[in-house]
C-alpha positions in Angstrom: 0.0 0.0 0.0 2.7 2.5 1.0 6.2 1.9 -0.1 7.8 3.1 3.1 5.3 2.6 5.8 5.5 4.4 9.2 4.2 2.8 12.3 0.9 4.8 12.0 0.5 3.6 8.4 1.0 0.0 9.4 -1.8 0.4 12.0 -4.0 2.0 9.3 -3.2 -0.9 7.0 -4.6 -3.3 9.6 -7.9 -1.5 9.4 -7.9 -1.3 5.6 -7.2 -5.1 5.2 -9.7 -6.4 7.8 -12.3 -8.7 6.3 -15.2 -10.7 7.7 -14.3 -14.4 7.5 -17.2 -16.9 7.7 -17.0 -19.8 10.2 -16.5 -22.3 7.4 -13.3 -20.6 6.5 -12.0 -20.8 10.1 -10.1 -23.5 12.0 -8.5 -24.1 15.3 -6.8 -22.6 17.2 -8.8 -19.5 18.1 -7.6 -16.8 20.5 -6.3 -18.1 23.8 -7.5 -16.5 27.1 -4.7 -13.9 27.1 -5.5 -12.9 23.5 -9.2 -12.8 24.2 -8.6 -10.5 27.2 -6.5 -8.2 24.9 -9.3 -8.2 22.3 -11.9 -7.2 25.0 -9.5 -4.5 26.2 -9.6 -3.1 22.7 -13.4 -3.1 22.8 -13.2 -1.1 26.1 -11.1 1.6 24.4 -13.9 2.4 21.9 -15.5 5.9 22.1 -17.9 5.8 25.1 -19.8 8.9 26.1 -20.2 8.7 29.9 -18.0 5.6 30.2 -21.0 3.4 30.4 -19.7 0.4 28.5 -23.2 -0.5 27.3 -22.3 -3.9 26.0 -20.9 -7.3 27.1 -19.9 -10.6 25.6 -20.9 -14.2 26.5 -18.3 -16.8 25.8 -19.6 -20.3 24.8 -16.8 -22.7 25.7 -16.3 -26.1 24.1 -17.9 -28.1 27.0 -21.1 -26.2 26.6 -21.4 -26.2 22.8 -23.6 -29.3 22.6 -26.2 -27.6 24.9 -26.0 -24.5 22.7 -26.5 -26.6 19.6 -29.7 -28.0 21.1 -30.9 -24.4 21.8 -30.2 -23.4 18.2 -32.1 -26.5 17.0 -35.1 -25.6 19.1 -35.0 -22.0 18.0 -35.0 -23.2 14.3 -38.0 -25.4 15.0 -39.9 -22.6 16.7 -39.3 -20.5 13.6 -40.0 -23.3 11.2 -41.8 -26.3 12.6 -41.3 -28.1 9.2 -37.5 -27.7 9.3 -35.8 -30.8 8.0 -32.6 -32.7 9.1 -30.4 -30.5 6.9 -31.8 -27.3 8.4 -31.3 -28.6 11.9 -27.8 -29.7 11.0 -26.9 -26.2 9.9 -28.3 -24.8 13.1 -26.1 -27.1 15.1 -23.0 -26.2 13.0 -23.5 -22.6 13.8 -23.0 -23.5 17.5 -20.3 -26.2 17.0 -18.0 -25.0 14.2 -16.4 -21.7 15.4 -13.1 -22.2 17.3 -14.1 -19.3 19.6 -17.7 -18.2 19.8 -19.0 -15.1 21.6 -22.5 -13.6 22.0 -22.4 -9.8 21.7 -25.0 -8.2 23.9 -26.0 -4.5 24.0 -26.9 -3.3 27.5 -28.2 0.2 27.4 -28.2 2.1 30.7 -31.8 3.2 30.8 -31.5 5.7 33.7 -28.4 7.3 32.3 -28.4 10.9 30.8 -26.6 9.5 27.8 -29.1 9.1 24.9 -29.8 5.5 23.9 -28.7 6.1 20.3 -25.3 7.2 21.6 -25.0 4.1 23.7 -25.8 1.9 20.7 -23.1 3.8 18.7 -20.6 3.1 21.5 -21.5 -0.6 21.5 -21.1 -0.7 17.7 -17.7 1.0 18.0 -16.7 -1.5 20.6 -17.8 -4.4 18.3 -15.6 -2.9 15.5 -12.7 -2.8 17.8 -13.1 -6.4 18.8 -13.0 -7.5 15.1 -10.1 -5.2 14.3 -8.1 -6.5 17.3 -8.8 -10.1 16.3 -7.4 -9.3 12.8 -4.4 -7.5 14.3 -3.6 -10.7 16.2 -3.8 -12.8 13.0 -7.2 -14.3 13.4 -10.3 -14.2 11.2 -13.7 -13.1 12.6 -17.2 -12.4 11.7 -20.5 -11.3 13.3 -23.6 -13.3 12.4 -27.0 -12.1 13.5 -30.2 -13.1 11.7 -33.6 -14.1 13.0 -32.1 -16.2 15.7 -31.1 -13.1 17.6 -34.7 -12.0 17.9 -35.9 -15.1 19.6 -36.7 -14.3 23.3 -36.5 -17.8 24.5 -33.0 -18.3 23.1 -31.9 -15.0 24.5 -33.0 -16.0 28.0 -31.4 -19.5 27.6 -28.0 -17.9 26.8 -28.2 -15.4 29.7 -29.4 -12.2 28.0 -31.3 -10.1 30.6 -34.5 -8.1 30.2 -33.7 -4.8 28.7 -30.7 -6.2 26.8 -30.4 -7.1 23.1 -28.6 -10.1 21.7 -27.1 -8.5 18.6 -25.1 -11.3 17.1 -22.7 -14.2 17.5 -18.9 -13.5 16.9 -16.9 -16.3 15.5 -13.1 -16.2 15.7 -10.4 -18.5 14.7 -7.3 -19.1 12.5 -8.0 -18.5 8.8 -8.1 -21.8 6.9 -9.3 -20.2 3.6 -9.0 -16.5 2.7 -12.3 -14.8 1.9 -12.8 -13.5 -1.7 -11.3 -10.1 -2.6 -13.3 -7.1 -1.3 -15.5 -5.1 -3.6 -13.9 -1.8 -4.4 -15.5 1.0 -2.4 -15.3 4.7 -3.1 -14.9 7.2 -0.3 -17.2 9.5 -2.2 -20.1 7.2 -1.5 -20.0 8.3 2.2 -18.4 11.7 1.8 -20.0 15.1 1.2 -19.2 18.7 2.0 -21.7 21.0 3.6 -22.3 24.1 1.5 -24.0 26.2 4.1 -27.7 26.8 4.8 -30.0 29.6 3.8 -33.3 30.3 5.5 -35.8 30.7 2.7 -37.7 33.2 4.8 -34.7 35.4 5.6 -33.0 38.0 3.5 -30.3 36.7 1.2 -26.9 36.8 2.9 -23.8 37.4 0.9 -22.0 34.1 0.1 -18.8 33.5 2.0 -15.8 33.6 -0.2 -13.1 30.9 0.3 -9.7 32.1 1.4 -7.0 30.8 -0.9 -3.8 29.4 0.7 -1.8 32.3 -0.9 -4.1 34.8 0.8 -3.8 33.5 4.3 -1.8 35.4 6.9 1.4 33.5 7.8 1.0 32.0 11.3 -2.8 32.3 11.3 
């Protein structure tokens, strides 16, 4: 990307090369406990108005995956009573396949002065940090949500409390197969420049003229 990269550019390259990696492209090992702690610390460094940390994760360890697979099967049957063996197998695989599996939960602080939308933004920023930290450590990761996350019975089974939202399941592990190349995205698709605002009921104001670099006072 850059021929002679500085330390800051290397960090930026980590963000620019991060990709979501599906569970079928992952293999063991996943992050160890110390690495997971570092990943969570990265999440805790996300912008957080009020320092509320309105999110948490639930780790599903190997010894409990069979129980989680059963919960996923039952949720699939509640959603689709006619689900066949192949559908139930896929539901089980979602619980069993990831080397490391986390549930991401948003926990808004209802009595806080911080608006709920800002708390959700903070939780989203934390989630982004978790994925970027995983990538920085050399692992692949992805967040999967879907209809499963709206099932109240499943949410209670995995420990989501009233007032919380189960946003998705984070899969992490070593990359067995690289994902396809990313689609080229243009910054202009999310970038605009404000041109000022005019009150249609007010008298026309003279347009501000831009100051050219050559006209600026040195040291200003």
